[in-house]
N, C-alpha and C positions, 0 to 999 in steps of 0.2 A: 606742780608750780600751778597748773589752771584752776585745779580744784582749791587749792589754799586761798587763790584770788577770788574764784567763786565764792566761797565761804565769808572770806572777810567781807566783800560787797554786800553779800546777803545780810549779815549782821549788822553793816552800817545801816540798811534800809528796815531791819525787823527791830533793832535794840537801839543805835545810836541815835535815830534820827526819831524815834518812837516820843510822842508826848501827847497827852490825854486827848488835846482837842483834834489832834490827827485821826483818832481811832474811827470815828463816826464818819469822817470824811472819805476815809480809804474804804470802810465797809461800805460807804454808798457809791463809791468807783467800781468797787468789784461786783455789786449786785444789790439791788435796793427792788423794794414792792413798786415803785413808781416806774421801772424801766419797760415791763412788759406793755402796759397800756401806753406809755409814749411811743414805742416803737410800733404797737397796731394805729395809733392815731395819725403816727407820720405816712406808714404804709397807706393807710385809708386816703391821706390827703393828695400823695404822689398818684395813687391810682384814679381818684377821682379828678383832680385837679393839676397832676403835674404833667400833663401833655402826652406825648408819644414817649418821651425820654423818662419820665417819671416812671410810668408804666414797665418800661423794659428794662430800669435799671432795679423794679422790686421783683419782677420775676426773676431776673438775672441774679441777684443777690441771694433770694432764697434758694435757687437751685444749687449756686455756688457753696453756699454754707452747709446745704443738706448733705451733698456730696462730699464735700472736702473734710467736714469735720470728722465724719464717720470712716472715710476711707483713709485719709491721712493721717489725722492726729491721733484717730482711736487706734490704728495699725501701730502708729510710732510708739504710742505709749507702751503697747504689749512687747513690741520687739526690743526698747531700750530697758524697760522694766527698773526705772531707777525711783528710789525710794523718796517721798516727800520729804523735806528737811526737818520736820519733827519726829521723824520714825529715828534719824540716824543722830540727830542732836537734840536730846530732851530739853537744853535751855531755851529752844526756840519758844520765842513769844507768839504763841497762838491766839489769836483774836476771833476766829472762826471755826466753823467746825471742821473736823478731820476728813479731807476727802478721801474718797473710797477708791480712786483710780490712781496710775504710777504719775509721775512727776513731771517728766518731759517727752514732749514738749508741752508748754503751757496752753490748754484749750482757750482760755479768756483771750491769752496774747494772738493766737492763730486767728482768733474771730475777727478781731479789731485789724489783725493784718490783712486780712481778707476783705474786709469792709473797705479799708482804705484802699486797697488796689482796684477794686470795683468802681468806687468812687470816682479815683483819678481816670479811669480808661472809660466810664461812662459819662462824665459830668466835663471832664476837662477843665476845671476851674481850681486854679491852685489855692486859692483862698479856701474852698469848700475842702479839698483836699488837705490842707493842711490842720484845719479843725478838726475833722475826723481823725487824721493820725495823731493829732495832739491827747485827743480824748483817748487812744489806742494806747499812747504812752502812759498815760495817768493809769490805765487800768492795770497796765505791766508793772508799774511800781507799785501799785496797791496789792498786787498778789505776792510781792516779797515782804512789804510792810507787815501784811496780815500771817505771814510764815508759811505760807503753804506752797512757794515755789523759789526756786533759786533764781539768780539772774541769768545762767545760761539757759534754764528753762524757758524764761521769758524772751530772751532774745532767739531760741529756735523757735517758739511759736510766732513769734513777729516773722521770721524768715519763711517757715513752712505758710502762714497764713498767705503773705505776699505772692508766695511761689503758686499757691496753688489757686489763689484769686486770679492772678494773672493768666495763668496756663488754662483755666477750666472757662475763664470768659472768653478768652482767644478761640478756644475749642469750640464753644457755643458759636461764637461768629462765624467761623469756619463751616460749622454744621450747618447753619443756616445760609450760608452762601451757596453750599452744594446742594442741600436738599430744597430750601425754598425756591429757589429758582425753578425746579422742574415740578414740585407737587403743590407750590403756592405762588405760582407766578405773578399775579396782581397784587397779592400782600408784598410780594419780593421788591417789584418795583417801588411800592410807597415805603418799605424799610429794607434797601439794599444791605444796610449794615447795621448790626445790633448794636456796635461800640460808636456809631453816629447816628443817633434815632432821628436827627431833624434834616438827614441829606435827602430824602427819598420825595418820589412825587405824592401829590394829595389824591388818595384813594375816593374814587366817586361813590360806587355803589357796592356794599359787601358781596362777593361771591360766593353764591351758593354751595358750589362743589368745594370750595376751599373749607368751609366750616364743617361740612361732612367729613373731609378726608382729616382735619384737624383732629375730630371728634373721634375718629376710628384710631387716628394715631395715638390718642391720650388713651384708649381703652387697652392697646398694645402696651404701652409703657406703663400702663397700672397693673397690667397681670405680670409684666415680667419683674417690675418693682415689689410687688407682693409676694411673689414666690422667692425672690431674694430675701428681703426681708422675713418671712418665715423659715427660709432656710439658713440665716444668721442666728437663729434662736434668740432674739432681742427679749421676746418674752416666752416664758415657759408654758405648758400645758394649764388649761383649766379643770378643775375637779371632774367636771362631767366629760370632757374630752378623754381624760386618762380613763375614767371609769367605763366609758363607752368603746374605748379602744382595747379594753381587755375582753369586751364582749367579741370582737373580730378574732380573738384567738380563740373562742368557743361558738364558732358559728351554729346558730340555730333557726327554726323558724319564726321564733319571736321570742320576746324577751320580756321581764317582769313589768317594766314601766313604757317602753316603746316597741314598736316592730322592729322587723330586721332591717329595714332601709339603712341605718346609722351603722350598724356593723359591716354592712355590704361597704357601704362608703370608705370605712377605716381599711377594711381588707383591699379595698383598690388603692389607697395612698401607700399601704404597707407594702404593695407589689412595685410602687414607683419609687418610694425614699424610704422604704425599711422602718424599723421603729425608731425613728426620728421626729422631732417637731416638722418638720417638712414633710414627712411621709405621712404624718397624720393631718397636716392642713394643706395638703397638695390640691384637694377638691375646690373647696371655697373659692380662691381667686379664679379659677377656670368657669366654674359656673357663674360668678360675677361679671366674667367676660363675655360669656355667652349671653346672659341676660341683658347686659347693657348694650351688645351689638344690636341684638333683636329688637329691643325697645326704641334704640335710635332709629333703625329704619322705621319702626311703625310710628314714629312722632314725626320724621321728616317727610314721609308721604302726606301729612296730613296737615305740616305747617312750612317751614323752610329750614336751611342748613344752620344759621344761627341758632334757632329756637332748638333743634337737635343737640347742638354742642351745649348750650346752657342748659337742657335737660342733664346729659352727662355729667356736667360740671355740679349740678345740684346734687347729684347722688352722691359724689364725692363729698359734699357739704353737710351730708347727713349722717350722725354718728352711727345710729343703728344699721345702716347699711353699710357702713365702712368694718362695724364687727363681723356683719354677716360675711364678708369677702375675705374674711381672715381666718375667724376661729371655725373648727367643725363642730357645730351642735346640729339638732334637727331642725334648727331654724332656716339656715340658708339652703337648704337639701327641699324642706318644706315650699318655702318662697319661690324656689326655681319650678317644682312640677305646677304650683298653684299658678303662676304666671305665665309659663308656657300654655298650661290647661286653659287659660284665660284668652290668650290670643288664637288658640287652635278652635276653641268654641266661637269665638267671632268669624272664623274663616269656615267653618263648619256650617253656620246658619247663613251666612251672607252668600257664600258659593255654593249652597246645598250638596256638600261634599262627605260621602262616606268615609273616605280616606281619612279626613280631618276628623271626624267622628271617632275613627278608631286612635287616632293622636289624643283626645280627649280622652277616652278610656283609659290609656295609658297613663297620662297625669292624674287621672282620679284615681288609680290603684297606687302610683307613685304617694300622692299626699298622705294615702291612706298607711302605707307602709313607712313612712316618714315619722308621722305626728297623729295618726287618726283625723286627719283634716279633712278627708273626702266629705263628710257632711255639709262642712261649709263652703265647698267648691259645688256640690248639688244645689244647695240654696242660691247660689250665685247663679250657677248656669239656668235655675227654673226663671229667677228674676232676669237673666239676660234674654231667654226666649219671649220673655213677657215685654220686654222694651224694644226689641227688634221687630219692625212691623213685619207679620206675617211669620214671625218665629215659631209660634206654637205649630204651625203647619208640619214642623219636624218630626213632630211626633207620629206622624202619619209615615214617615220615613224611615228605615231599618237603622240608620246611623246613632240615634241616642240608645236603642236596645243592644247594638254593637257596643257601645261604651260602657253601659251598665253591665253587660257581660263580662268585661274585661274587668271591670271593678269588681264584681264577684268573685273572680278568679284569684283577686288580690287579697280577699278577707281569708281565704282558706288556711294559709301559713297561721295567721292570728288565731284562728278557731281551733285548729287541730292542735296549737301549742297549748292553748289555755285549757282545751279539753283533758289533756294530758297531766295539767299543772293545776287544778283545781280552780281555773277561773280567777288567777291572782291578778291578772291585769284590770279586769272589771272592777275589781274591789279596790285596787290601787287609784282608777281614774275617777271614781265614786268619792273617796276620800279626797283626793288632789283638787277636785272641785268644790269641797265642802258640802256634796249633796248627802253624805252621810249624816248630817246636821239640819236641824227643822228650820226653815225660813225664818230668818230675824233681820228685818230693815236695819240698816245702818249707814251712818255717811263716813264712817272713820275710814273707809278705803279710797273713797273716791279721790280726795285731795293728793293722796300718795301716786295714784295711777296718772292723773292727770299731770302732776309736776313730773313724774319720770317720762311720760311721752312729749313733755314741752323740751325737756332737756335730748333727749334720744333722736327725736325728729326734726330738731332744729325748730326753735318758735317761730321764725317767719314762714319757712315752710308749712309747719302745723296749721298755722293761721289761714296761708293762701288755700290749703287743701279744704280746711273746714268749710271756707267761704264758697270755694267751688263747688264741693260736694253737697252742700246745704241747698245751694240755686239748682245744681242739677237734678236734685232729689223731686223737686216740685215744679221744675219747667218742663213742661212735656212738648215745648216748642224748642228746647235746645238739641244740638246735633246728636243723634242716635248714636253714633260712637261714644261720645262724652256719657250719654246717659249709660251705656253698656258698661264702660269702665268704672262708672259709680256703683253700679250693682255689684261689682266685685270687691269694693272696698269699705263703701259706708257701713254695710250691715254689720262686718265683722267689729268696725269699731263700736258702733251702736251697741252690740251685742254685748261686749267687754264692759263698754261703759256702763251699762246697764246692770252687768253681773258685780260690779264692784258694790253694789248697794247689799248685796248678799254675803258675799266674800271677798277675801284678797285677790287681785288681778295682777300676775306678773307682766312688766311692760313689754315682753318680748311676745306676749302670746298673741298679738296684733301683727306681727311681723308681715304676715301675708298679705295684708290690706295697704302696706305702704306703696309698693311700685304701682299697683294699679291706682292708688290716689293722687301719686305724684305724675303721673301721666295724664289722668282726667285733667287735675290743677295746670299741667303745663298747655294743654289744648284749648282750658278754658280761658286762661290769663293770655295766651297768645290770640285768641279771637277777640277778646276785650281790647287787647293793646292795638290790634289792626283797625278796631273800631274807633280807635282814639281815645280810649281810657288813660286818665293820667297817673302817674304814680306807679306804674307797674314794673318800667326799668328800675325805679328806686328800690322798690321792695326787693326785686330780683338782687341787685347788687348788696343790699343790707343782709339777705340771708347768705349770700357767697361769704361777704365779711365777717358774718358769726360763725359760720358752721367750718369753712374752712382751715382756718386757725385752731379750732377746738379739736377737728379730724387729725391735722398733723401733730399736735401735743398729744393726742389719745395714742398715736403709733408708738410714741417714744417720751413719758413724761419727764424723764431726766433732762429734756430741753429746757423745761422752767427752770431747773436749778442753774442751767447753763447759763440763760440770758438774764435771770431776774435775781441768780445769787443764794436763792433759798427754795429748797424742795418744797412740795406741797406736804403739808400735814399728813402722816400716815393715815388717819381715819378718813380722808378725803382722796386719796391715792385712788383712781380708777381702775390702774394697773395691780393692784395689790392681789387680784386672786389670780394672777398670771406670773408672779414674780416668788423668788424664794423656795421654790419646791425642791429644785434639783439641791440645794443645800440642806433643806428638812431630810431628804432622803440620804444624804451623806452622813448626817448626823446619826440617824437612826442605824444606819449601816455599821458605823462605828461603835455603837452601843451594843449590838448584835456579835459583831465580831468579839468584843470582850466576853460577853456572855458565853460564847461558844468556846472559850478558853478553858470552861469548867468540864469539857468532855462530852457534852450531850448537844443533839442537833438543838437548834434553835429557830423558831418559826416566828413570824410578825402578825399580830392582830391589831387592825386600827379601829378606830370608834365609829367612823363614818365611812361609807363606801366610797365617797370622793377620794379620800385621803388612803385608802387601800388601792384605789386606781393609780393615785400619783406614786405612790410608793411600788408599785408593780411595773410602772413605766420606767422611773427613775434610780431605783436600788439596783447596785450592780447583781447581775443574775436574775432580776425580775423578768425580764421579757424572754430570756431563755427557758424559764422555768415553765411558762405558759406552752400547752395546758394542761399537761399529764403531771406535772411535779411542782404546783405552786407552794411556795412558802410563807406568802402574804394572804390574808384573809379580814374578813369583817367580823367583829363580835357577834357571836351568835344570839339571837335573839328569840324570843317567845312566838312573835308572828313574823311574818317574810316582810321585809321591808325595803328589799334591795335584791337585784340579781345574785350577789354572793350568797345570800342566804337560800337560793334555788338551787345552786350548785352544791356539791358534796364539800362538807366543811372541814374542820380539824379535828374531828372525832377519832379518827383512825391513828392520831399520834399519841398513841398511848406511853406515858414515862417521859415526854419530852418537855421542853422548856419553852415557855412563850414570851415574847415580848410584846407589851399591850402599849400601844400609844395612841393618845386622845388629845383633842385641844385643852389647852389649860383652860380650866373652870375659874369662874370669879369667885364661886362658893368654895370655901376652905374645907366643906366636907367631903365625904368619900365620894358618893355618886357612882361609884364603878357599876358596870353592868352586871347584875345578879348572876349570869352565866359564867363569869368568871370564878367566883367563889363556888360555885357549884362544879365547875369543870377542873379545878386546879386545887391540890393541896394547899398550896401557898400563895399569898399574892403580896408583893412588898414594893412599895414606892422607891424608883430609882433617883428621878430627879427630873428637871425642866430642861428643855431645849429652846434656846433662844434663836431663832434665825432672822440674822439680820441681812439687809440689800442695802449695799452702798452705806453703811455704818449706822441704817436707821432699824430699830426693831420691828419686823413685818408681821412675825408669826411667832406664836408663844405653844409650846406643847409639853405634855408631861409623858413620863415613862415609866412603866410599872413591869417588875419581872414575875412572872406566872410560873412557879414551879410545880412539876410532878401532876403532867396532864392524866386525869383520872380514865 
């Protein structure tokens, strides 16, 4: 009975009500390209000119939607597992793309139900609440009209949205009442009730301790939030992460392209979380937390609590810093050791401390064992000695030589392993940096490098850092600590900027310079603001308003489709390299299973070390096969080009069958590795693998069966 009524009402909106002029109207209600810019402008207006109530409303709404949509709507869809109308009823008039999630409850309706609830509680104006609710009703009707939801989906969405909007808002208000009165008493007197923002006293002077506690609380929330984020596997491993995870299953003194540090980091994560995304990415959030806490204390000692909080917030509005707090690549590890080494160097020089020089030595060995980055740190250390008055006198003390001795010990694993393996790392680094080619001046890489840094560092922060570092580099009367920080940041930027005139420079190569640069800029602009400089606060607000939305969307670009109605084009999708790999491995496993039905063992060969790593991690039996019985390899090559070719290959698999997988080629020609035809009696193309994510084609691969291993 209810199902019949549900279908009847759905057909009324989807078919009986359908007229040509309504199609664009309903598409506009359901999502359009103007929606996100309007939301951002409205949020900026409320944050800047909406008073206390407007700012509280924006923050509360963001928190409610972030928690409620994923926790309640996402879970409900997976539990109920109701198909979309167009799946069970082919006659459905489908006007927009096919939704990739289940149907009940409607996410769009839930969002607008929550927005209506928070608006009612925070503003307490019937006219405003009615207007927001009317838009929500229109959105719900559009979902039926467009053919993607049943009426009961929409009703369930409104109900769920209103409920979690009310519950989470009241929980936030209760939490503020319980915690705020104890941890932030002055702010609590000014804002005793989140749902009645105008009821408190007028706060006179911002409390230093309140800002520091707020910053520390933010760091704790981010640590837990990032662990939850990586634990839910909302994004999959990148090729480099999977490739270096394989290293941790075959521990060695060093590896083809990197030292042993990244393998040790993966090994530690595996101990905590096993062979999961959480296990792989356990360390980056923890290291980001330690760095944030340490740098907060460093900044607060030289400025004030509010500046310290803004510094922590600025870190969260820096896309490259966000990536480093989630993905386990060599960059967050290098940044950690380099930054701790910078702080240890400051204390070693200013306190004339041998103990701190020992810490400097450990960090020098750490940067070397992560990324061969110790030469940059040594150069920055030398500049630091020159900047600090009397710094060169440290060379008469045992501390610097103790640090160099620890660094020398750190080089031994690299040298021993390379001596045993034909010094392949040195050949790789030479080729990686373009040093095997003759010098050729070019400008074609400069624009790419600068453009990438503008996006990854936040254009506002990059501009403020550039001004600060330029001034500090030439002003000898600037505070010593600021010039010291400049010594650990500016040379790296300048070196790689100049190197673009010779060869391509990857934007992440300057990662270690970011935190010293941000700290230097924070101290510099705080000093300028205290001296009465205008515009500093405005630029900081602009940087936060530019960076924070980008960072939020980078965590889950699916939010763009939810609020704007249209996803990003696949070519512009920044999370493309961490999505679709599990499905890729599933399809490869299915093809391998079919081949094994022929009665012979089948192993897998990938065309690239990254794809070999992904298949090793995601294919059934892949992790368990390591290290002694691997069945996934990279194609044999004449010259060593990855760690897979340093390890024993598939030469012992005489008579067996191989499944070769490669990225789909644009050229229709053969282009197969020569080693395949040399190693196998026959090589035959099987077909293509189309890997979709939420109904969109993300990756394409080709498969070949190689029979008769010679």
